[in-house]
BALOBA-1460 file (C-alpha; in Angstrom, 3 decimals):
// residues 196
<rec num="1" residu="x" x="0.000" y="0.000" z="0.000"/>
<rec num="2" residu="x" x="1.261" y="3.482" z="-0.869"/>
<rec num="3" residu="x" x="2.397" y="5.297" z="2.275"/>
<rec num="4" residu="x" x="1.582" y="8.926" z="3.009"/>
<rec num="5" residu="x" x="5.320" y="9.701" z="2.984"/>
<rec num="6" residu="x" x="5.835" y="8.057" z="-0.418"/>
<rec num="7" residu="x" x="2.896" y="9.966" z="-1.898"/>
<rec num="8" residu="x" x="4.231" y="13.201" z="-0.376"/>
<rec num="9" residu="x" x="7.591" y="12.566" z="-2.083"/>
<rec num="10" residu="x" x="5.884" y="11.906" z="-5.419"/>
<rec num="11" residu="x" x="3.822" y="15.107" z="-5.274"/>
<rec num="12" residu="x" x="6.861" y="17.185" z="-4.307"/>
<rec num="13" residu="x" x="8.913" y="15.590" z="-7.121"/>
<rec num="14" residu="x" x="6.127" y="16.316" z="-9.647"/>
<rec num="15" residu="x" x="6.010" y="19.951" z="-8.517"/>
<rec num="16" residu="x" x="9.795" y="20.282" z="-8.761"/>
<rec num="17" residu="x" x="9.767" y="18.657" z="-12.220"/>
<rec num="18" residu="x" x="7.357" y="21.416" z="-13.319"/>
<rec num="19" residu="x" x="9.620" y="24.017" z="-11.649"/>
<rec num="20" residu="x" x="6.676" y="25.250" z="-9.604"/>
<rec num="21" residu="x" x="6.773" y="26.854" z="-6.188"/>
<rec num="22" residu="x" x="4.238" y="25.916" z="-3.531"/>
<rec num="23" residu="x" x="2.533" y="29.251" z="-4.174"/>
<rec num="24" residu="x" x="2.326" y="28.592" z="-7.934"/>
<rec num="25" residu="x" x="0.828" y="25.127" z="-7.407"/>
<rec num="26" residu="x" x="-1.586" y="26.505" z="-4.813"/>
<rec num="27" residu="x" x="-2.821" y="29.073" z="-7.343"/>
<rec num="28" residu="x" x="-2.992" y="26.561" z="-10.223"/>
<rec num="29" residu="x" x="-4.788" y="23.877" z="-8.190"/>
<rec num="30" residu="x" x="-6.991" y="25.909" z="-5.875"/>
<rec num="31" residu="x" x="-5.484" y="24.049" z="-2.897"/>
<rec num="32" residu="x" x="-4.152" y="26.301" z="-0.142"/>
<rec num="33" residu="x" x="-0.408" y="26.672" z="0.308"/>
<rec num="34" residu="x" x="-0.768" y="25.524" z="3.928"/>
<rec num="35" residu="x" x="-2.573" y="22.320" z="2.869"/>
<rec num="36" residu="x" x="0.027" y="21.668" z="0.139"/>
<rec num="37" residu="x" x="2.846" y="22.121" z="2.608"/>
<rec num="38" residu="x" x="1.276" y="19.619" z="5.039"/>
<rec num="39" residu="x" x="0.725" y="17.114" z="2.208"/>
<rec num="40" residu="x" x="4.318" y="17.441" z="0.947"/>
<rec num="41" residu="x" x="5.678" y="16.984" z="4.485"/>
<rec num="42" residu="x" x="3.606" y="13.815" z="4.867"/>
<rec num="43" residu="x" x="1.579" y="15.301" z="7.730"/>
<rec num="44" residu="x" x="-1.715" y="15.001" z="5.854"/>
<rec num="45" residu="x" x="-3.018" y="12.417" z="3.407"/>
<rec num="46" residu="x" x="-4.856" y="14.024" z="0.489"/>
<rec num="47" residu="x" x="-8.272" y="12.822" z="-0.587"/>
<rec num="48" residu="x" x="-9.003" y="11.691" z="-4.144"/>
<rec num="49" residu="x" x="-10.688" y="15.038" z="-4.849"/>
<rec num="50" residu="x" x="-7.612" y="16.926" z="-3.618"/>
<rec num="51" residu="x" x="-5.287" y="14.709" z="-5.670"/>
<rec num="52" residu="x" x="-7.365" y="15.455" z="-8.773"/>
<rec num="53" residu="x" x="-6.975" y="19.181" z="-8.145"/>
<rec num="54" residu="x" x="-3.221" y="18.805" z="-7.634"/>
<rec num="55" residu="x" x="-2.854" y="16.759" z="-10.809"/>
<rec num="56" residu="x" x="-4.855" y="19.334" z="-12.781"/>
<rec num="57" residu="x" x="-2.701" y="22.115" z="-11.343"/>
<rec num="58" residu="x" x="0.376" y="20.201" z="-12.501"/>
<rec num="59" residu="x" x="-1.179" y="19.542" z="-15.927"/>
<rec num="60" residu="x" x="-1.087" y="15.776" z="-15.508"/>
<rec num="61" residu="x" x="-3.168" y="12.791" z="-14.401"/>
<rec num="62" residu="x" x="-3.626" y="11.411" z="-10.898"/>
<rec num="63" residu="x" x="-2.117" y="8.128" z="-12.154"/>
<rec num="64" residu="x" x="1.107" y="9.928" z="-13.023"/>
<rec num="65" residu="x" x="1.416" y="11.117" z="-9.409"/>
<rec num="66" residu="x" x="1.783" y="7.455" z="-8.447"/>
<rec num="67" residu="x" x="4.483" y="6.732" z="-11.042"/>
<rec num="68" residu="x" x="8.004" y="6.355" z="-9.715"/>
<rec num="69" residu="x" x="10.267" y="9.306" z="-10.391"/>
<rec num="70" residu="x" x="12.220" y="8.844" z="-13.582"/>
<rec num="71" residu="x" x="9.783" y="6.370" z="-15.122"/>
<rec num="72" residu="x" x="8.708" y="7.151" z="-18.633"/>
<rec num="73" residu="x" x="8.033" y="5.700" z="-22.021"/>
<rec num="74" residu="x" x="11.727" y="6.000" z="-22.888"/>
<rec num="75" residu="x" x="12.755" y="3.299" z="-20.441"/>
<rec num="76" residu="x" x="11.735" y="1.173" z="-17.546"/>
<rec num="77" residu="x" x="10.413" y="-2.318" z="-17.378"/>
<rec num="78" residu="x" x="7.751" y="-3.486" z="-19.845"/>
<rec num="79" residu="x" x="6.349" y="-5.698" z="-17.063"/>
<rec num="80" residu="x" x="4.332" y="-4.635" z="-14.036"/>
<rec num="81" residu="x" x="4.009" y="-7.432" z="-11.491"/>
<rec num="82" residu="x" x="0.955" y="-7.254" z="-9.228"/>
<rec num="83" residu="x" x="3.115" y="-7.349" z="-6.099"/>
<rec num="84" residu="x" x="5.019" y="-4.245" z="-7.266"/>
<rec num="85" residu="x" x="2.051" y="-2.099" z="-8.305"/>
<rec num="86" residu="x" x="1.481" y="0.900" z="-6.064"/>
<rec num="87" residu="x" x="-1.907" y="1.000" z="-4.367"/>
<rec num="88" residu="x" x="-3.475" y="3.854" z="-2.442"/>
<rec num="89" residu="x" x="-6.624" y="4.162" z="-0.325"/>
<rec num="90" residu="x" x="-8.629" y="7.380" z="-0.387"/>
<rec num="91" residu="x" x="-8.982" y="8.376" z="3.292"/>
<rec num="92" residu="x" x="-12.407" y="9.905" z="2.666"/>
<rec num="93" residu="x" x="-14.287" y="7.327" z="0.550"/>
<rec num="94" residu="x" x="-12.218" y="4.204" z="1.232"/>
<rec num="95" residu="x" x="-11.751" y="3.420" z="-2.449"/>
<rec num="96" residu="x" x="-8.519" y="1.667" z="-3.375"/>
<rec num="97" residu="x" x="-6.692" y="2.567" z="-6.599"/>
<rec num="98" residu="x" x="-3.807" y="0.533" z="-7.999"/>
<rec num="99" residu="x" x="-1.590" y="1.616" z="-10.884"/>
<rec num="100" residu="x" x="-1.385" y="-1.348" z="-13.264"/>
<rec num="101" residu="x" x="0.645" y="0.068" z="-16.174"/>
<rec num="102" residu="x" x="4.314" y="-0.944" z="-16.435"/>
<rec num="103" residu="x" x="6.971" y="1.797" z="-16.236"/>
<rec num="104" residu="x" x="7.699" y="1.521" z="-19.987"/>
<rec num="105" residu="x" x="4.081" y="2.498" z="-20.763"/>
<rec num="106" residu="x" x="4.085" y="5.775" z="-18.819"/>
<rec num="107" residu="x" x="3.229" y="8.685" z="-21.064"/>
<rec num="108" residu="x" x="1.073" y="6.462" z="-23.273"/>
<rec num="109" residu="x" x="-2.204" y="5.025" z="-22.007"/>
<rec num="110" residu="x" x="-2.230" y="4.371" z="-18.265"/>
<rec num="111" residu="x" x="-4.349" y="1.687" z="-16.575"/>
<rec num="112" residu="x" x="-5.686" y="1.967" z="-13.040"/>
<rec num="113" residu="x" x="-7.612" y="-0.732" z="-11.136"/>
<rec num="114" residu="x" x="-10.147" y="0.656" z="-8.632"/>
<rec num="115" residu="x" x="-12.150" y="-1.093" z="-5.908"/>
<rec num="116" residu="x" x="-14.963" y="1.149" z="-4.686"/>
<rec num="117" residu="x" x="-16.819" y="0.330" z="-1.453"/>
<rec num="118" residu="x" x="-20.625" y="0.050" z="-1.286"/>
<rec num="119" residu="x" x="-22.265" y="3.462" z="-0.925"/>
<rec num="120" residu="x" x="-18.979" y="5.225" z="-1.684"/>
<rec num="121" residu="x" x="-18.972" y="8.591" z="-3.427"/>
<rec num="122" residu="x" x="-16.129" y="10.718" z="-4.817"/>
<rec num="123" residu="x" x="-16.594" y="14.051" z="-6.583"/>
<rec num="124" residu="x" x="-13.798" y="15.363" z="-8.803"/>
<rec num="125" residu="x" x="-14.418" y="18.896" z="-9.987"/>
<rec num="126" residu="x" x="-12.045" y="18.714" z="-13.015"/>
<rec num="127" residu="x" x="-12.881" y="22.368" z="-13.494"/>
<rec num="128" residu="x" x="-9.309" y="23.623" z="-13.632"/>
<rec num="129" residu="x" x="-8.999" y="23.509" z="-17.395"/>
<rec num="130" residu="x" x="-8.639" y="20.958" z="-20.154"/>
<rec num="131" residu="x" x="-5.286" y="19.162" z="-20.061"/>
<rec num="132" residu="x" x="-6.114" y="16.735" z="-22.858"/>
<rec num="133" residu="x" x="-6.738" y="13.811" z="-20.498"/>
<rec num="134" residu="x" x="-9.611" y="11.402" z="-21.082"/>
<rec num="135" residu="x" x="-10.543" y="8.107" z="-19.489"/>
<rec num="136" residu="x" x="-12.500" y="4.999" z="-20.264"/>
<rec num="137" residu="x" x="-14.201" y="3.491" z="-17.220"/>
<rec num="138" residu="x" x="-14.757" y="-0.259" z="-17.692"/>
<rec num="139" residu="x" x="-16.862" y="-1.764" z="-14.916"/>
<rec num="140" residu="x" x="-15.700" y="-5.296" z="-14.089"/>
<rec num="141" residu="x" x="-17.889" y="-6.097" z="-11.048"/>
<rec num="142" residu="x" x="-20.809" y="-4.491" z="-9.208"/>
<rec num="143" residu="x" x="-22.580" y="-1.293" z="-10.225"/>
<rec num="144" residu="x" x="-21.400" y="2.277" z="-10.627"/>
<rec num="145" residu="x" x="-23.010" y="5.632" z="-11.322"/>
<rec num="146" residu="x" x="-21.042" y="8.426" z="-12.978"/>
<rec num="147" residu="x" x="-22.454" y="11.926" z="-13.036"/>
<rec num="148" residu="x" x="-20.720" y="14.136" z="-15.563"/>
<rec num="149" residu="x" x="-21.746" y="17.760" z="-15.809"/>
<rec num="150" residu="x" x="-25.185" y="16.943" z="-14.377"/>
<rec num="151" residu="x" x="-25.922" y="13.842" z="-16.501"/>
<rec num="152" residu="x" x="-25.891" y="10.479" z="-14.677"/>
<rec num="153" residu="x" x="-24.991" y="7.197" z="-16.362"/>
<rec num="154" residu="x" x="-25.407" y="3.913" z="-14.513"/>
<rec num="155" residu="x" x="-22.957" y="1.166" z="-15.445"/>
<rec num="156" residu="x" x="-23.421" y="-2.580" z="-15.002"/>
<rec num="157" residu="x" x="-20.638" y="-5.169" z="-15.169"/>
<rec num="158" residu="x" x="-19.065" y="-5.169" z="-18.617"/>
<rec num="159" residu="x" x="-20.148" y="-1.605" z="-19.511"/>
<rec num="160" residu="x" x="-17.510" y="0.915" z="-20.576"/>
<rec num="161" residu="x" x="-17.925" y="4.710" z="-20.587"/>
<rec num="162" residu="x" x="-15.647" y="7.253" z="-22.308"/>
<rec num="163" residu="x" x="-15.140" y="10.479" z="-20.322"/>
<rec num="164" residu="x" x="-13.213" y="13.642" z="-21.199"/>
<rec num="165" residu="x" x="-11.835" y="15.089" z="-17.973"/>
<rec num="166" residu="x" x="-13.010" y="18.613" z="-18.684"/>
<rec num="167" residu="x" x="-16.124" y="18.757" z="-16.490"/>
<rec num="168" residu="x" x="-17.046" y="17.825" z="-12.917"/>
<rec num="169" residu="x" x="-17.474" y="14.071" z="-12.439"/>
<rec num="170" residu="x" x="-18.945" y="12.153" z="-9.507"/>
<rec num="171" residu="x" x="-18.403" y="8.428" z="-8.933"/>
<rec num="172" residu="x" x="-20.972" y="6.617" z="-6.777"/>
<rec num="173" residu="x" x="-21.392" y="2.952" z="-5.916"/>
<rec num="174" residu="x" x="-25.147" y="2.561" z="-5.318"/>
<rec num="175" residu="x" x="-24.832" y="-1.181" z="-4.716"/>
<rec num="176" residu="x" x="-24.395" y="-3.281" z="-1.597"/>
<rec num="177" residu="x" x="-21.148" y="-4.893" z="-2.799"/>
<rec num="178" residu="x" x="-17.840" y="-3.345" z="-3.841"/>
<rec num="179" residu="x" x="-17.580" y="-2.143" z="-7.424"/>
<rec num="180" residu="x" x="-14.380" y="-2.957" z="-9.278"/>
<rec num="181" residu="x" x="-13.474" y="-1.119" z="-12.428"/>
<rec num="182" residu="x" x="-10.546" y="-0.376" z="-14.704"/>
<rec num="183" residu="x" x="-9.739" y="3.151" z="-15.780"/>
<rec num="184" residu="x" x="-7.723" y="3.616" z="-18.959"/>
<rec num="185" residu="x" x="-6.327" y="7.148" z="-19.169"/>
<rec num="186" residu="x" x="-5.027" y="8.665" z="-22.370"/>
<rec num="187" residu="x" x="-4.142" y="12.054" z="-23.810"/>
<rec num="188" residu="x" x="-6.300" y="13.515" z="-26.559"/>
<rec num="189" residu="x" x="-6.054" y="16.642" z="-28.701"/>
<rec num="190" residu="x" x="-8.235" y="19.559" z="-27.653"/>
<rec num="191" residu="x" x="-11.801" y="19.582" z="-28.990"/>
<rec num="192" residu="x" x="-11.888" y="20.770" z="-32.581"/>
<rec num="193" residu="x" x="-8.179" y="20.122" z="-33.174"/>
<rec num="194" residu="x" x="-7.680" y="18.063" z="-36.333"/>
<rec num="195" residu="x" x="-5.576" y="14.914" z="-35.979"/>
<rec num="196" residu="x" x="-1.942" y="15.271" z="-36.980"/>
């Protein structure tokens, strides 16, 4: 399981890689400088909603915040063993996310495995600007409701929904058993941009 200290190191490294100060990230993410400082010192564990804001402020995905420093599509192992995949539990909703993609795939599509407890709800505002990130949510077990910009879609096992991360999105497990789903994240051109 991903420790608070390890996540703090990853967030700090991502900020440094972008050459951002705490103040700059606070302004870009809408998260207070004081809260950022506590998170980076490992004194506070961010929620999924806070991580989404930090990732948006950094112009990246939440999955990339869990990638080891220095990993990228120019190197790293093409294999990701289950025992080595970083997992993290959202302290607010209790959902568990596990990065599945091997280091060599970083920067391409990224795969995340999520187990969402019954009754759980997470709201990600994604309102900090379009960073070209989209996801496909493929429900493997249970049921899941996604509300995107006010429109709710209920998924049953086997359903897959494409979502551009440019509007608020709420995940809710209305069932009495955990929901398990895969998220495949990818980068897309901005709306209206012709393919190269």
